[in-house]
N, C-alpha and C positions, 0 to 999 in steps of 0.2 A: 592669904592676904588678899583682900578684895581688889578687883581689878580699878575699882572707881575712888580706892583708898587716897590716892595723889590730890583729887578734888574733895572729895567728901573733908577732908580734915580741914578745906576751908570754911573759915566760919561764916563766908557768904554764902556756900552750898550746903555740908552738914547730910545727913542720912534724909532729911524732909525736904532739901533740894534735889537730890538725888530721885526720891521716889515722883517729885515735880517734873523731871526730866523723862524719867520712864514711861511715865500715864499720858506724854506728850505724844500727840500725831501731829506731825510738818511736813505741809505740800512743798515740796523742791520742784520749781518750773525752769530747767534746763539741767543738762549730763554735761556742757560743755567746759571750757577752761575756770567759767565760775564755779559748776557744780561738783567739779572733779574736786576742789577745794572744800566746800563745804562738807559734802559728802560724809569725806574719811572721819573730819572732828564731830559732827554730830553722830554720826554712829558709834564711833571708839568713845564719846563723852556720856553712851547709854539713852539715845530717844530711843523711844520705844517702836513708835512705827513712823516710815516715813513713806509717804507716797511720791514716785518719782514721775514727771512727767516729760519726754523727749521724742522726738519721730526722727532724728537723724541718724545715721550711721558713722562709725569711726574711722578717719582719713590720717593718712599720712604728714600731711600739713597741720596737722592738727596736737602730733600728739608731745611738743615742745610744750604746751602748757595744758593739756589735758592727761595730766599725770597717771591719772587711773588706769587707762587703758595702757595696752602691750602692742608690739608690732603683730600679734598672734590674733587679735582682736579687729584687725584692719576689714572694714565693709559689715562688718556685723553690728547690730543697734545697739546705741550706746545703753541704753537703759538695763538690755539683758548683762550685758557685760559689766555694766557698774553695780548692778545687785550680786551678780557671780562675787565680784571681788569683794565688794563690800560683807558678804556674808564670813568671807574668811577672816574680817577683822573682827566682828561681833554677830553671834548666832543670832543672841537675843533679841536683837533690833527686827522687826518686820518690815519688810521692805514690798510695798505693792509697785506695779509698773504701769505704767500707760505710753504708751508707744505711738503716740498721737501729738500733734501741734494743740498747743492752748488757742482757742478762739473764744469770738463772744458767745458762740452756741456752746461750748464745754462746759465754759467755766464757774459757771452754778452746780454742776455735778462733779468736776474735780475739786472746788473748794468747798462742798458739803459741808455748811457751819454746824451741822449737829455733831462731827468729829473731828474737822482740823480747826488744831488751836493755832498755828503759825501758818504763814504764805511766805515763801523764801522764792523772789523773783530773780532767779540765775540765769534767764533766757537773754538777755543784754539784747533786746529787741522792743523799738518803741512802739509798737501795734500791743504784743504782750504786757510790756509794763504797764501801758494806761486802761489795759482790758481788767488786768488785775486790781488796777488802784481802783478804778469805777467801781466794781466789785465789792472790792475790802471797803472802801469807804461808805456805800449802802448800806452793808451787812455787818458793820462792826468789828470785822475781821483785821487783827494786824498784820500790816506785810513789810518786810525788811527786802528793800530791791536795791541791787546794784550795778554797777556797771564799770566797764574796764577798758582802755585804746591807747596804745602806744604804752608812753610811761605814767597816764594818769587814768584813775579810777576815783569812785566814791560808793560809800556805803550810806543809806537813809531808812530809817525809819519811820513809816507812815500807817495814816488810818485807826482803826479803834477808839475814837475821840481826837486823835488827835489829827492836823490836816494831810490830806490827799498828797499823791504826787503831784496833781497840778496845781497847786497851792505854790508849789515850789517850781515846779517849772511848767508854767501855764505853758508856752508854745516850745515847739521843737526846734531845734538849730535849723536855720538857712541852708545849709549845708551839713552833710551827714558822712561816715565813713563807717565802715564797719573793719573788724580782724583780718579781713581777707584783702580789703583794698587798703588799709591803712597800714595793718603791723599792729604786732602785739609781745611786749617783753613778758615770757613766761613768769617770772617771778612776780611780776607784778599783776597780772591778773589771780596769781595762787596768794599773795599779801591782800589783796580787796576780798578775795573769797576768803581768806582767813579772817579778817573782821568779820565779815558777813555772819560768818559762823559763831562768834563773839557774840554779836549782838543777838541772835536769836537764842542764846543759851543766856544772856544778860535779861531779856525778856522773861524766858521761862522762869529763870529763878526769881524776878520781881524786884531785880536789882533796881537802885537809885543812884544816879538818875537814869529815867528809863530809856532804852534807845528809840523809843519812840518819839518822835519831836526832835531826833537829834540826825543830822547830818556829816559825815567825816569824808573829806579828799586829801587824794596822798597824789603828789608829783613825783616820782622816784629817779627821774633825770636831775632835777633840781634839789630831791633829797628834803622835799619840804612838803609838812602836812598843814593841814584845817579843819575847824570844826564849830559849827555853830547849832543852835537851836532855833525852831520853827514853829515852836507850840502857838502863837498866834497870828501864824501869816493866815491871810484870807482866801476862802476859796473865789476861784474866778467865776464871773455872772455865768449864768446858763447860758445867755445869749452868745456867749464866748464858746461854749462847749462844744466840743466835737470829739464823737464817738466814733469806735470801731464795729462794724456788724460782719456778722457772720453771713457766708455766701448764702446759706439757707433763709436769710432774712429777704431776701432781694425778690420785690414785686415786680406784676408783670406794668405795673403803670410807673413803676421806677426811671428817672433819667439817669440811661445808666454810663457813665463814662468810664473808657480803659486808658490811662495815660500808661502803659509798659509798651507800647507799638504795634502797628499794624503785625506784622510778618510773624513774628513766632507765635502769636496767639490763636485760641482757637474758642469759637463761642457757642453754645448753643444755641439751636437755632428759636428756642424761644424765649432767649434774654435777647430782645433787641439792644444793641450797644455803640456808643459812637466811641471811634479812638480819635483823641484830643490831646496837646501838648499844653504846657503851661501856657504857652504864646499866646494859644488859643483863646484860652482866661483874660490874659493879660490885653491882648491886643485886640480881640474879635469881640471879647464880652459874651463868651458860647453862655447860652442861659437856657433852663430848665422850662417848660409851660408853668404857670402860676400855681395851680393846684400839684404840681409832680414832687416828689423829695427826690433829690440830686444824691446819687450815691458814685463814688470816685473811688477807681481801683488804682494801684500801684504796686509795687514789689512788697517795698517795708513799710509803707505808710506814711513816709517823709514826703513826697510828691504829692501825691494827696492831698495832704494837710496845708501843704502849700499852694495845691490848685483852689481846695476851699477858702483858706483867706483870700482869695482874690475875688472867688464867686462871690464871697458874703458883704466883698466892698460894694457890689454894685446888685445885689439879690438878697432876701430876705427871709427864702422860704429853708425848710429841714434838710440838713446835709446828712450824709454817713459816709464812712469811711470803711474800705475793705484791702488789708496789708495779704496778698495773694502769693506773694513769690512768683513764680514760672509755670504756677498750676494754671490749667485752661478754665475762665469763666462758663 
């Protein structure tokens, strides 16, 4: 009996569909809670090649939702542990690992349009999601993006002829939390990840309606779900576009601002930087020189986004954002 018989017996799959799955190269960005749900189902379904990107290590407080890992994996790189466990599920799947964060400087290399058929955003990170969406939208790559927090989450299919993430989410929230600060129920992120995996397989099988142009949301506290299509959603005008940069993109002439606080930061002597706050933009209207580009740095991208919107209200120059975590400039 073929290991894939229970899915190839479906008329929507068949032997030809299984061949499409086996020939696919899927880039999965993020090996946390979403990735831990997505990856076993893609590997078990017979996806031929998966490239996995994540720089983080396994920690105890994440095991309740990152069920691909074990206590014996604590402290090890997620990509290494994930590959080891996934190969025991299906050694026919080729898994390539990249122990690094996805940034504006490596997105083109990792997405590699000549070989990647589909990109899955499992990072649940503002900057990564917008970097991936911008790249995929420009280069015609399909993107399945997901996010989960608390009891809620969503999955959406973007780009490749359909609207980008920016068309559906043109603005970041005024306030945002993450799984560390707000908490997350393990089954919620598992459910979202499973739906994301099915979105991916539906795309590879060319099922209709296409998962691209579709957004599905769930609320598992109130046991509700909703879904809508956004095929005709307009892209926001370029004048409202705020893009994320890589640290390598900073030039000596940029007006460089760090919003993360002075005491914990180390700055290269080759990069003059101002340490400002949102109040400095709101009340004092901190402003670059006329011909400078403003480059605003924060941890996740959210605070830099908010500062940039304030800056745009009284200054019309070029602005770039950098999400740097706690890494030094």
